[in-house]
C-alpha positions in Angstrom: 7.4 13.4 2.0 9.7 12.5 4.9 13.3 11.3 5.4 14.0 9.8 8.8 16.8 9.0 11.2 16.9 7.1 14.5 19.9 6.6 16.8 20.7 4.9 20.1 23.9 5.7 21.9 25.4 2.6 23.5 26.9 4.5 26.4 23.6 6.3 27.3 25.0 9.7 26.4 22.7 12.4 24.8 22.2 11.5 21.1 20.5 14.7 20.1 23.5 16.4 18.5 24.5 13.2 16.7 20.9 13.0 15.3 21.2 16.5 14.0 24.5 15.6 12.4 22.8 12.7 10.7 20.0 14.9 9.5 22.4 17.2 7.7 22.9 14.4 5.2 19.2 14.2 4.4 17.8 16.1 1.5 16.9 19.3 3.4 17.1 21.9 0.5 13.4 21.5 -0.3 12.1 20.5 3.1 9.6 22.6 4.9 10.0 21.3 8.5 12.4 19.3 10.5 11.9 17.7 13.8 13.7 15.9 16.6 12.3 13.9 19.5 12.9 11.8 22.5 10.3 9.9 24.4 9.4 13.0 26.4 9.9 15.9 24.0 9.1 16.6 20.4 10.5 19.8 18.8 9.8 20.9 15.2 11.4 23.8 13.4 12.0 25.2 9.9 15.8 24.7 10.0 18.3 22.3 11.4 20.1 25.3 12.9 17.2 25.8 15.3 17.2 22.2 16.3 20.9 22.4 17.3 19.8 24.5 20.2 17.0 22.2 21.2 16.5 21.1 24.8 15.9 17.5 23.8 18.1 15.1 25.8 18.1 11.4 25.5 20.3 8.5 24.5 17.6 7.4 22.0 16.5 10.0 19.4 14.4 10.1 16.2 14.5 12.9 13.7 13.1 13.8 10.3 12.9 16.4 7.5 9.5 16.7 5.8 7.7 18.5 3.0 4.0 18.6 2.1 2.9 16.6 -0.9 -0.8 16.1 0.1 -2.8 18.8 2.0 -3.2 16.6 5.1 0.5 15.7 5.5 1.5 16.4 9.1 4.8 17.6 10.6 6.7 14.9 12.5 7.9 13.3 14.8 4.6 12.2 16.4 3.9 11.2 19.9 2.2 7.8 20.7 1.5 6.2 24.0 4.9 5.6 25.6 6.6 6.0 22.2 7.6 8.5 19.5 7.2 7.8 15.8 8.8 8.9 12.5 7.0 7.6 9.4 7.8 7.9 5.7 5.3 6.5 3.2 1.8 6.0 1.9 -0.8 3.4 2.8 -3.2 1.9 0.3 -6.0 2.0 -0.3 -5.7 5.7 0.5 -7.9 7.3 3.2 -9.2 10.7 2.1 -10.1 11.8 5.6 -7.1 10.7 7.7 -3.4 11.3 7.1 -1.3 8.2 6.7 0.6 9.1 9.8 -2.5 9.1 11.9 -3.5 5.7 10.6 0.0 4.4 11.4 -0.1 5.9 14.8 -3.5 4.3 15.6 -2.2 0.9 14.4 1.1 1.1 16.3 -0.4 2.7 19.5 0.2 -0.2 22.0 2.5 -3.1 22.3 4.8 -1.5 19.8 6.9 -4.5 18.9 4.0 -6.9 18.3 1.9 -4.1 16.6 4.8 -3.2 14.3 5.1 -6.8 13.1 1.3 -6.9 12.6 1.4 -3.6 10.8 4.1 -4.8 8.3 2.2 -8.1 7.8 -1.2 -6.7 7.2 -0.8 -3.1 5.8 -0.3 -2.5 2.1 1.7 0.5 1.0 5.2 1.9 0.5 6.6 2.9 3.9 9.4 2.8 6.5 9.1 3.8 10.1 11.0 4.0 13.3 9.7 4.5 16.8 11.5 4.8 20.1 10.5 3.3 23.4 12.3 3.1 26.7 15.7 1.5 25.9 15.0 0.5 22.3 14.1 1.5 18.8 11.5 -0.5 16.8 11.7 -0.1 13.0 9.9 -1.6 10.0 9.7 -1.6 6.2 7.1 -2.8 3.8 7.5 -6.0 1.9 8.5 -4.5 -1.5 11.0 -1.9 -0.1 10.1 1.0 -2.3 11.1 3.6 0.3 14.8 3.4 1.3 16.0 2.7 4.8 19.6 1.8 5.9 21.1 0.6 9.1 24.5 0.1 10.8 26.4 0.4 14.0 29.9 1.2 15.4 31.4 1.2 18.9 29.4 4.3 19.9 25.9 3.9 18.4 23.4 1.9 16.5 21.4 3.9 13.9 19.0 3.9 10.9 18.4 6.5 8.2 16.7 7.1 4.9 20.1 7.4 3.2 23.6 6.0 3.7 25.3 9.4 4.0 23.4 10.1 7.3 25.2 7.0 8.8 28.5 7.8 7.2 28.3 11.3 8.8 28.5 9.8 12.3 31.3 7.3 11.5 29.1 4.2 10.6 30.9 3.2 7.4 29.5 -0.3 7.0 25.9 0.2 6.1 23.2 -2.2 5.0 19.8 -1.9 3.4 17.0 -2.7 5.9 15.4 -6.0 4.7 11.8 -5.4 3.4 9.0 -7.1 5.2 10.9 -7.0 8.4 10.7 -5.4 11.8 13.9 -4.7 13.8 14.2 -4.3 17.5 17.3 -2.2 18.2 19.1 -1.8 21.5 22.6 -1.5 22.8 23.3 -5.1 21.7 22.5 -4.2 18.1 19.8 -5.3 15.7 17.3 -8.2 16.0 15.3 -8.7 12.8 11.8 -10.3 12.8 10.4 -11.4 9.4 6.8 -10.2 9.3 5.9 -10.6 5.6 7.6 -12.3 2.7 7.3 -12.6 -1.1 6.3 -16.3 -1.5 8.0 -18.5 -4.0 4.9 -19.8 -5.6 4.7 -22.6 -8.1 3.3 -21.5 -11.5 -0.3 -22.4 -12.1 -1.9 -23.5 -15.3 -3.8 -20.6 -16.9 -4.6 -19.3 -20.4 -3.1 -16.2 -21.7 -6.5 -14.4 -21.7 -7.2 -15.4 -18.1 -3.8 -14.2 -17.0 -4.1 -11.0 -18.8 -7.5 -10.3 -17.4 -6.4 -10.9 -13.9 -3.2 -8.8 -14.4 -5.2 -5.9 -15.9 -7.5 -5.9 -12.9 -4.6 -5.9 -10.4 -2.9 -3.0 -12.3 -6.1 -1.0 -12.5 -6.5 -1.4 -8.8 -2.9 -0.5 -8.1 -3.0 2.7 -10.3 -6.3 3.7 -8.8 -5.0 3.3 -5.3 -1.9 5.4 -6.1 -3.9 8.3 -7.7 -7.2 8.4 -5.8 -6.3 11.4 -3.8 -4.7 13.4 -6.6 -5.9 15.9 -9.2 -2.9 15.3 -11.5 0.0 12.9 -11.8 3.2 12.7 -13.9 4.3 9.6 -15.6 8.0 8.8 -16.4 7.4 8.0 -20.1 9.4 6.3 -22.7 6.6 5.3 -25.1 7.4 1.7 -24.3 5.1 -1.1 -23.1 5.3 -0.5 -19.3 5.0 3.3 -19.2 2.2 3.3 -21.8 0.1 0.9 -19.8 0.6 2.9 -16.7 -0.3 6.1 -18.6 -3.4 4.6 -20.1 -4.7 3.3 -16.8 -3.9 6.6 -15.1 -5.9 8.4 -17.8 -8.8 6.1 -17.2 -9.0 7.2 -13.5 -10.1 10.7 -14.8 -7.3 12.7 -13.3 -4.9 14.9 -15.3 -2.0 12.9 -16.6 1.2 14.5 -17.9 3.9 12.5 -19.6 7.5 13.4 -19.2 10.4 12.2 -21.3 14.0 13.4 -21.2 16.8 11.9 -23.2 19.9 12.6 -25.3 19.8 14.5 -28.6 19.3 12.2 -31.5 18.1 9.2 -29.4 15.3 7.3 -31.2 13.3 6.8 -28.0 12.2 10.5 -28.2 10.2 9.8 -31.4 8.7 6.7 -29.9 7.5 8.7 -26.9 6.0 11.3 -29.1 4.1 8.8 -31.2 2.8 6.9 -28.1 1.7 10.1 -26.4 -0.1 11.2 -29.5 -1.9 7.9 -29.6 -2.8 8.1 -25.9 -4.0 11.6 -26.4 -2.0 12.8 -23.5 0.3 15.8 -23.2 4.0 15.0 -23.5 6.6 17.3 -22.0 10.0 16.3 -23.5 13.5 17.7 -23.4 16.8 16.7 -24.9 20.3 16.8 -23.3 23.9 16.5 -24.5 27.2 15.2 -23.2 27.7 18.4 -21.2 24.5 17.9 -19.4 25.5 14.3 -18.6 28.8 15.4 -17.2 27.1 18.1 -15.1 24.7 15.5 -13.7 27.2 12.7 -12.9 28.4 14.1 -9.5 24.9 15.0 -8.4 23.5 11.6 -9.2 26.4 9.8 -7.6 25.8 11.8 -4.5 22.1 10.9 -4.4 22.4 7.1 -5.2 25.5 6.7 -3.0 27.1 4.0 -5.1 29.9 3.9 -7.7 27.9 1.7 -10.0 28.1 2.6 -13.7 24.8 0.9 -14.6 22.9 2.6 -11.8 24.4 5.9 -12.8 23.5 5.6 -16.4 19.9 4.7 -15.4 19.8 7.3 -12.7 20.8 10.3 -14.9 17.7 10.2 -17.2 15.5 9.5 -14.2 17.1 12.5 -12.5 16.2 14.7 -15.4 12.7 13.4 -15.5 12.1 14.0 -11.8 13.6 17.5 -12.1 11.3 18.3 -15.0 8.3 17.0 -13.0 9.2 19.2 -10.0 9.7 22.3 -12.2 6.2 21.7 -13.6 4.8 21.7 -10.1 3.8 18.0 -10.3 5.1 16.3 -7.1 3.8 12.8 -7.6 5.1 10.6 -10.4 4.2 7.1 -11.6 6.8 4.8 -13.2 7.0 1.3 -14.6 9.8 -0.1 -12.4 9.2 -3.7 -11.4 7.5 -4.8 -14.7 10.7 -6.4 -16.1 11.4 -8.5 -12.9 7.8 -9.6 -12.6 7.1 -10.5 -16.2 10.5 -11.6 -17.6 11.5 -8.5 -19.4 15.3 -8.9 -19.2 17.2 -10.6 -22.0 19.1 -12.7 -19.5 15.9 -14.5 -18.6 15.5 -15.6 -22.2 19.1 -16.6 -22.4 18.8 -18.8 -19.4 15.5 -20.3 -20.7 17.2 -21.2 -24.0 19.7 -23.4 -22.3 19.5 -27.1 -23.0 18.0 -27.9 -19.5 15.8 -24.8 -19.6 17.8 -23.2 -16.8 16.2 -22.2 -13.6 14.5 -19.0 -14.8 11.7 -19.1 -12.2 14.2 -19.1 -9.4 16.1 -16.2 -11.1 13.0 -14.2 -11.5 12.0 -14.8 -7.8 15.4 -13.7 -6.5 15.3 -10.6 -8.8 11.8 -9.7 -7.4 13.1 -10.1 -3.9 16.2 -8.0 -4.7 14.8 -5.2 -6.9 14.5 -2.9 -3.9 18.3 -2.7 -3.9 18.8 -3.0 -7.6 16.4 -0.3 -8.7 13.8 1.0 -6.3 16.0 2.7 -3.7 17.9 4.5 -6.4 14.9 5.9 -8.1 13.1 6.8 -4.9 16.1 8.8 -3.6 16.4 10.6 -6.9 12.8 11.7 -6.8 13.1 12.7 -3.1 15.9 15.0 -4.1 13.4 17.1 -6.1 10.5 16.6 -3.6 8.8 14.3 -6.0 7.0 11.3 -4.6 7.6 8.2 -6.6 4.7 5.7 -6.8 5.2 2.3 -8.6 2.1 0.5 -9.6 4.0 -2.7 -10.6 6.0 -2.9 -7.3 3.2 -4.3 -5.1 2.8 -7.5 -3.1 -0.4 -8.6 -4.9 1.3 -8.2 -8.3 4.5 -10.0 -7.3 2.4 -12.8 -5.8 0.4 -13.1 -9.0 3.4 -12.8 -11.3 5.2 -15.7 -9.6 2.2 -17.9 -10.4 2.2 -17.0 -14.1 3.9 -19.8 -16.1 7.0 -18.9 -18.1 5.3 -19.7 -21.4 3.0 -16.7 -20.8 6.1 -14.4 -20.2 8.4 -15.5 -23.0 8.7 -17.9 -25.9 11.6 -20.3 -26.0 12.9 -19.0 -29.2 16.0 -16.8 -29.9 15.1 -13.2 -30.3 11.5 -13.6 -29.2 9.6 -10.9 -27.4 9.3 -11.1 -23.6 6.6 -9.9 -21.1 4.0 -11.6 -23.3 1.2 -11.4 -20.8 1.8 -7.7 -20.3 1.6 -7.2 -24.0 -1.8 -8.9 -24.0 -2.9 -6.5 -21.4 -1.8 -3.7 -23.7 -3.9 -5.2 -26.5 -6.9 -5.5 -24.2 -6.5 -1.8 -23.4 -6.6 -1.1 -27.2 -3.0 0.2 -27.3 -1.6 0.2 -30.9 0.6 -2.6 -32.1 3.7 -0.4 -32.3 3.5 -0.1 -28.5 2.4 -3.7 -27.9 5.3 -5.1 -30.0 8.0 -2.7 -29.1 11.1 -4.6 -28.0 12.5 -4.0 -24.6 15.5 -1.7 -24.5 17.1 -0.7 -21.3 16.7 3.0 -20.4 20.5 3.6 -20.3 20.8 2.5 -23.9 17.5 3.9 -25.2 18.2 7.4 -23.9 21.8 7.4 -25.1 23.2 8.2 -21.6 25.3 5.0 -21.4 27.3 5.9 -24.5 27.7 9.5 -23.3 29.3 8.3 -20.0 31.6 6.1 -22.1 32.7 9.1 -24.1 33.3 11.2 -21.0 35.3 8.4 -19.3 37.3 7.7 -22.5 38.2 11.4 -22.7 39.7 11.0 -19.2 41.4 7.8 -20.2 39.3 5.6 -17.9 36.8 2.8 -18.2 33.3 3.6 -17.1 33.9 1.6 -13.9 37.1 3.5 -13.1 35.4 6.8 -13.9 32.4 6.1 -11.6 34.7 5.1 -8.8 36.7 8.2 -9.2 33.6 10.4 -9.1 32.3 8.5 -6.0 35.6 9.1 -4.2 35.6 12.8 -5.3 32.0 13.3 -4.0 32.4 11.3 -0.7 36.1 12.1 0.1 36.4 11.7 3.9 33.0 10.0 4.4 
């Protein structure tokens, strides 16, 4: 697992020390190697302290911190012909003989700008990359945006990094999320983005429920298999609900060891649902309970990781933080989760509310915009939380083939136009086809922050300090990032 930085000094001064300053903000606690490179030199070390004394000199620098998840993961940066590359991600279907970095190097070897656009257009996976050439950086991100990447500039430099703190560290305070499916050419004039791959706004097609469910099941089976084919075991972030139960069932069918992890507040009803579902799936469940003191202890840590004073993201991020921590402690460093299912198949209540309007609303457009924007709303947060614990997050729902198919599924197969009706109907049919019990199939959607009890805990903590949750989150953000 790798976190990356790339920087270009506008005045052509040496950027090596600035790159190291950026790398201090990456999650280095659990990293095994770190590296810094120019076009001519690549230096790897076990600590940033060693890199401070490196002989690398260039106005354009890439750097990274890395840890091994799979046996063939390689230290970075990597030399190409007339370029140097840093790469964070996985390519699918997985190649059991070659590391993903070697495949990326081969595909990006020549004509880097054109090759980068072709790479993003034609390669499936979850990845970001940056490579340096004479006088420029070329960077790219896959179309779904699972792996985080941010960019920004000031009067001194233009830069990219796997988290915002790395940019804040060097005085770039206005940061932006790198647009998925794009390649950027970066020089002293700033950023030029080239769209290489997009999520198409398809018109729904007529299909029966069984046809849609059969196709969806096949896509999910393929996605889960691709994300587990090189593993002996995998963890699943597990609530006992529809999405995580389907993922767990499909992972079990691949034949690898599957462990289910659930962490929530004491007394939360979701814990019993998770236990019953795990028992039905005949899979081991590792559960833990937390209380208000645990929530309070986690708030600053999670705010630091997600880099936003957003109370909703915080209340979702805390139980996910506990789950990733539990997975790491058990020695399982790849975790599957169900993020993306609600956007793809109409899981949120607000979709039904819009559908119930007299004119039927514009639910298809809302769903499309949410799919395009879920990288900022959810995926970046959860990936950064998992990275903190050296756990690699893999999301079987968040794929281009699944998003393309989901946008073709008519609304009537996602939700009924009735008050209080269940949503994600086609996904529920997949669960039936997989012989999951009806208590899973018909379980209503309940957001993680409410189901785990974390949202109410944050309210109690904020109220104790005589603040709203919004005020409290902002105060914590300012406390964590004072001076950033």
